[in-house]
N, C-alpha and C positions, 0 to 999 in steps of 0.2 A: 483645208488647213487654215486658210485666211479667216474663215468664219470662227473657227475654234480659237485662233490666236487673238481675234478681236474680243472674245469673251474674257480674256485675261484682264480687261479693264474692270470687271466686276469681282471684287475681292471674294465675295461669297461663292463664286463659281470657279475660282482658280484651282482648287484641289481637284475638282472633277475634270477640268480642262487638262491639267497635267497628266491625270490618269488616262484620259482619252489619247493624248499625244504619245504617251509611252506605249500604248497598244499599237500605234502606227509604226513607231520605231524610227529608224534613221531617215526615211523620207520626210517625216515631220521635222526632224532636226535640221535637215537641209533647208526646208522652207522657213523655219524660224531664224536661221542664220541670215537668209536673204532679207527677211523683214527688218533685221537690225540696221541695215544700210539706209533705210528710209524712215525708220520708226523713231519717234522722239519720246512720246508719252509712255509707251509700254516696254521700253528697253529692259528695265530691271525685272519685271515679271517674265519676259521672254527668256532672259538669261537664267532665271531660276528653273524654267521649264527645260532649257537646254542642259542645265546641270543635272536634272533628274534623268534625262535621256543618256547623258554621259555615264552616269552611275550604272544604269541598267544595260547599256550596250557595251561599255568599256571601250568605246571608239577613240583611238588616239587623236583623230582630227578634231573631235569635239573638245578633248582636253586642251589641245593647242589653241583652239579658239577661245576657251575660257582664260587661258594664260594671257592671250593678247588683250582680252577685255579688262585686265587689271590696269591697263593704261587708258581706258576709255575716258572721254571728257566728262561724262556724267558720273557723279559720286555714287549715286544709288546703284548704277550698273557695276561700278568697281566693287562695291560691297557685295552685290549678288554674285559676282564672279568669284570673289574670295570664298564666300560661303559654299558655293558649289564645289570648288576645288577641295575644300575641307571634307565635304561629304564623299568626294571621289576617292579620298584616302590613297592617293598616288604619291609615293615618296619623291618622285621627280618634281612635284609641285613645291617642295620646300624652298628651293633656290629662288624661283620667281616671286613667291610670296614674301620672302625676306627682302628682295629688291623693292617690292611694292611697299613694304613697311618703311624702308628708308626714304621713299618718295613722299609718303603720306605724312601729314602733320595734324590732321583733324582726328578727334576722338572716335567718332562712329566708324571711320574707315579702319583705323588701327584696331578697334575692337573686333571687327569682322575678320581681319587678318590674324589677330591673336587666336581667335576661336579656331580658325582653320589650321594654323601651325600647331595647335595643341593636338590635332588629329593626324597630321602628316609629318610633323617635324622630327628632327633628330638632334644630334649633338649641338649644332649651331643654334637651333631654337631654344634648347635647354640653356645654353650660355646666355642668349638674349634675355630670356625671362628671369634668369637667376640674378642678373645685374640690373634689371629694369627698375627705374625710379619714376614714379608718376603720382600726381595728385588726383588723377581720374579714378574714382573708387570702382566704377564698373570695369574699367580696363584692368585695374589691379585684381579684381575678383576673377576675371576671365584668365588673366596671366597666371594667377595662383592655381586655378583648376588645370590650366595647360601644363604647368610644372608638375602637378600631381600625376597626370597621365604620362608625360614624357619620362619622368623618373621611373615610373612603374614599368614602362615599355623598354627602358634602357637594357641593352644586352648585359649578360652576367658579368662580362669583363669590365664594364664601366660602373658596376655597382660599387658602393663604398666598401672598404675593407671590413672584414668581420671584427667583432669586438675583441680587443687584445686583452687576455687575462693578466698581462703584466702591468696594465694600468690600474690605478686606484682612484678613489674619489678625491676631489680637490681638498676636502676637509673631512674629518671623521664623520662617518655617516651610518645611520642605523640600517641594518639588514635583517630581514626575517629569513632564517635558514630552516629548511624543512627536512624531516625524517619520517620514518614510519611511526605511526602512533604506538607508543609504548617504549620507544627507544630514546626518549627525550634526555634522560639523565646520562646515558652512555654518550649520546651525541654532544650534549653540553660539555662533558668531560673532554672530548676531542677538541672542542672550541675554547678551552680554558684561556688561552692567551688573548682572546677577544672579548673577555668579560661577559660571558653568556648569561641569559636569564630565560627560563622556560616561559613561553608566551602563550601556551595552550597546547592542546593535543597535536603532536607532530610538529611543533613550531618552537624555535629558539631564537630569541632576539640577541643580536650581537652588534658591536660597534666596530666598523671596518675603517681602518686608517691606512692600511697597506694595499697591495694589489689584489684584484679579484681572485687571483690564483691562490691566495692564502686560504680561502675557504675550502679549496679542494684537498687540504690536509685532512679534513674530516671525511673518513671513508664511509661513514654511515649516512652521509647527507644525500638526500634526493634532489635538492635544488635550493635556490635562494632567490629572493627578490627584494627590491627597494620599496618600502611602503610610502605612499604619497599622502598628503593631508586628506582626511575624510571630507566628503562633500555632502551637504544636505540638499535634497531635491525639493524644489518648490512643488506645490500642489499641481498635478497635471503635467509636470515637466518630464520630458523623456530622459532616460538614463544617460543617453549619449551627451546631453548638454552638461550634466554633472561630470561625466567622464572628461569632456573637453576642458572644464575648469581645473580638474585635477592635473591634467597634462600641461596646462598653462601656468601651473604653480612654479615659484622660483626653484623648489626642490627638483621638480621634473626637468625644468629647463637646464639646471646645472648638470644633471645626470646625462641628459641627451647630448648636451654640448661637449661634455667631457669624454664620453665613450663612443659617440658616433658622429665624427666630423662629417659634414655634408647632410644629406637627407636620411633621417632615421626611418627605417622600415619596421612595421609592426604587424602583429596579428592580435585581435581581440579574443579573449577567452573568458567564459564565466566560471567562477569557482562553484563547485557543487554541481548539482544536477537540475534538470527541469527546464533549462533555458532552450528556446527554439532558435533555429537559424535566423528567422525573420528579425528577432530582437537584436542579434549580433549585426545583421546587415544595417538595421536602422541606426544602431550606435556608430557603425563605421561611417555611414553617410553624414551623421552629425559631426563626427570627428573631421571629416574632409572639409566640411564648411567652416568649422571653428579653427582648425589647424592644418591648412593646406600644405604647410612645410613638411609635415609627416606623411609618409607613404604607406598606405594600407597594402601590404604585399606579403601575404602569408608564406609564399614559397621561398622568399629570400629575406626573411625578417631578421632584424637585430634583436627585437624585443617581443616578448609576450606581454600584452596589456591585460592583466588578470583582474577581473571585476568581481568584487564581493558586494552584492546588493542585498541590503537588509532593510526593507521598508523604505523609509525616507532617507536613509543614509547609504552612501555609495563610497566604498573604500577601494582603492586601486593599488596594485603592486606592479612595478616594472621589473620584469624577469628577463635578464640578459640571456641571449643565446650564445653559448660558448662551447667550444670543444672540451669535453670532459676527459682529462688525461688519466684518470685514476684506474680505469679498468681496461686498459688497452690489451691486457692479457686475454681478454674474453674473445677469442677468435672462433670458438666452437661452443655449441650448446646442445642440451637435450631437454625434452619436456620435463617439467617439474623440478629442474635444477634450482638451487638457491639463487635468489637475486644477490648480486655482489655486495650490496649494502647489508644484507642479512648475514652473509658469510663474514663480512668485516666485523659486525657486532658480536657474533659468536667468538671470533678469534680474539677480539679485544677483551671480552669478559674472561676468556680462558687464560689470557696472559702469556708471557714469554719467559721460558726458562731454557738455558742452553742445554740442559740434560734431558729435555723433553723427548719422549717417544710419542709422537702424535699419530692417532688413528682416526680415520673417518670411515665408519662401517658402510656408509651409503654415499660414496664420494661423488657420484654423478659426474659433473663436468669439472670437478676439482677445486671449486671456489674456496672452500674452507681451508684446504691445505695451502693454497696460494696466499690467502690473506694471513694465515698464521706465519708463513715464511717471511712475509713483509715486516712482521713485528720484531724479528730477530732470529738468530740461529737456533736450530733444534738438532738433537742427536740423530733423529730419523723421522721421516714423514711416510706414512703408509695409508693407502686407500684401497678399499675393496668395493666391488659392485658386481651384481649378477648380470648386468647388461654390457656386452662387449662394445656396443656403440657409445655407452657412457664413458668407458675407459678410453676409447679412441679420442673422444672430445677432451677428456682430462689430460691425456698425453699432449694434445695440441696446445691446450691452455698452459700447462706447466712449462712446455718448451718456450712459449711466447713470453712467459713471466721469468724465464731463466731459473726455474726451481726444480730441484732433484727430488723425486719421490718414488717409492716402491708401489706399483699398482698391481693388484691381484684380482683375477676373475674368480668369483665364487661367493657363496653365501656367508655373510658375516657371522652367522650363528655357529658355523663350524670351522671357519677359516679365521682364527683369532691370532694376531701377532703376540709376541711375548714382550714383557718389560714395558707395557703401556703406562705412561704417566698422564696422558691427556687424550680423552675421547672428545672429538669435536665434530658434531654432526647435526644435520637437519633431516630427520627421517622422512620417508615418503609420506606425503599427505596431500589433501585437497578436500574440498567440501564433501565430496562423496566418500572419499577414503576415510575422513575423520569419523564418519558415522558407521564405518564398517567394523564388524566384530573381529575380523582378521587383524585389523590394526591394533586393537586392544591387546590381543595376544602377542603381537610383535613388540609392542611397547614394553610389555611385561618381560619379554625375553631380553630386550636390550638392557633394561635395568639389571636383570640377573647377570648378564655378561659383564656389565660394568663392575658389579660387586665382586665378580670372580677374577677379572683380569687386571684391574687397576692396582698399581703398586701403592704401598702406604703413602698417604699424602696426595695420591693421584686424584684427578677430578674429571668429571664428564660435564661438558657444556653443550646443551642441546635445546631444541624447541619441542615441547610436549603439548599435543592438542588435548590430552587428558591429564591435566596437571595434578588434580587431587588424587587420582588413581596411581599415577607414577610416583608421586611423593610418598604415598602410603607404602607402596611396594618397596621403594628405596629405603625407607626407615626400617621396614621389617627385615631388610638384609644388612642393616648396620651402616648404611650410608647417611651422612648428614645432607640435608636438603636446604637450598636457598633459592627462593624464587626472585629473580632479578626484575622481571617485567612481564606484562601481558602484551604481546605484540600483534598488531593488526596484519594479517597475511592476505588481505583482500577478500573480505566476506566472512572470515572467521578468525578467531584468536587462537594463539598458542602461547604457552608460558615459556619464557627463557629461564631454564632451570640450571643450577649448578649442583651436581651430586658429588660429594667428596667422600673418599675412603679414609 
């Protein structure tokens, strides 16, 4: 053991010596501790070796010895003991390390302690580094990295509160609100009080002066974000560097300060496809270096940092994570049921008349009936479906929404209610179904039913995956046809049509 410990004087041999000592285990640690009583030149290397043995053996006596060495007269030994306690990652080390911090005045010793506290610290260390003021740049860097780790490791109860939808920006602020491609005009109409302008496929630009919750009045909305100033990448520059500049902009700082007091937690996402995880990891690492006050914490995030990278230009949106109150009625679902935003769009186009008898021939989980009821009273709501599980889901959702409707189990082609003024439906479809010959026949039958059962002035609002065929069929039966939009349904399009009698 003594021969091995003597070799610690050679820096090139230290790693091999520590490995050899670790194979011997606690007997090597015992001899190393004895040597400390007589050793002067090799105290710090021996303490580093003891630290490795403490990590590998988890021996409490070695941990206590390292704590005692925080008071050693040799500064290098104290630093080595602090570093070893950090690697040991024992929560009980926080208190003695904080006491050592209070005793130390020199930069190197405080840097070693700060590094260790970033690994083993808790609330007290978090408070220390949050209030730390120093001109030592290296200590500031270490403390900022420690803050990042400590905030990320904080228990859920100590995490900052979620973003409050009752808060609004400090001054009128541009927001990009998003909907399904094709629904932009319907969506913009819902956002009329916010002076909307269509900004591209599936995007509407508005100016928000009130609370975030005002945007949830738009029931066709998929989400929204705050655009930050576009950044130009220098040649060879990582995207993460441009991303950091965007998040240091006055616009980003104002948003983060307003909506997330304390440490803002985020997750990086790339808009579009084709990005690999490695690129996101590199961007997150660059962000941690540039903005250690933000916490990369996907599981408890306040914000999605959405990156739109186009060649040399990087555009960023800050998308707040909020509880969406609009569709709390959705307590049950069935495969291929309408997304609530689609149901809301159909209902909005269908309009609200108090004398309406509304029928959904393929009611699924009841979304269209519920969204129509939210627009205003109707004389009667009726839904039919051939699947009893769908009707069970519809009953649960209707009850959650507080909506009364008549639900009937059966085929819509033979079970037709009387006095119908509005047919509101999203027929069964999907990428395979759309290409099916049976769907074409079903669509023809639905149009025929509409021509037969709608009262004069009645209308059918639906999504047709075969718009040219259904429009020709409707006109041949004396129905007027209006195509409102071509809607992206995730891999294929369907036309939002209104057929009027």
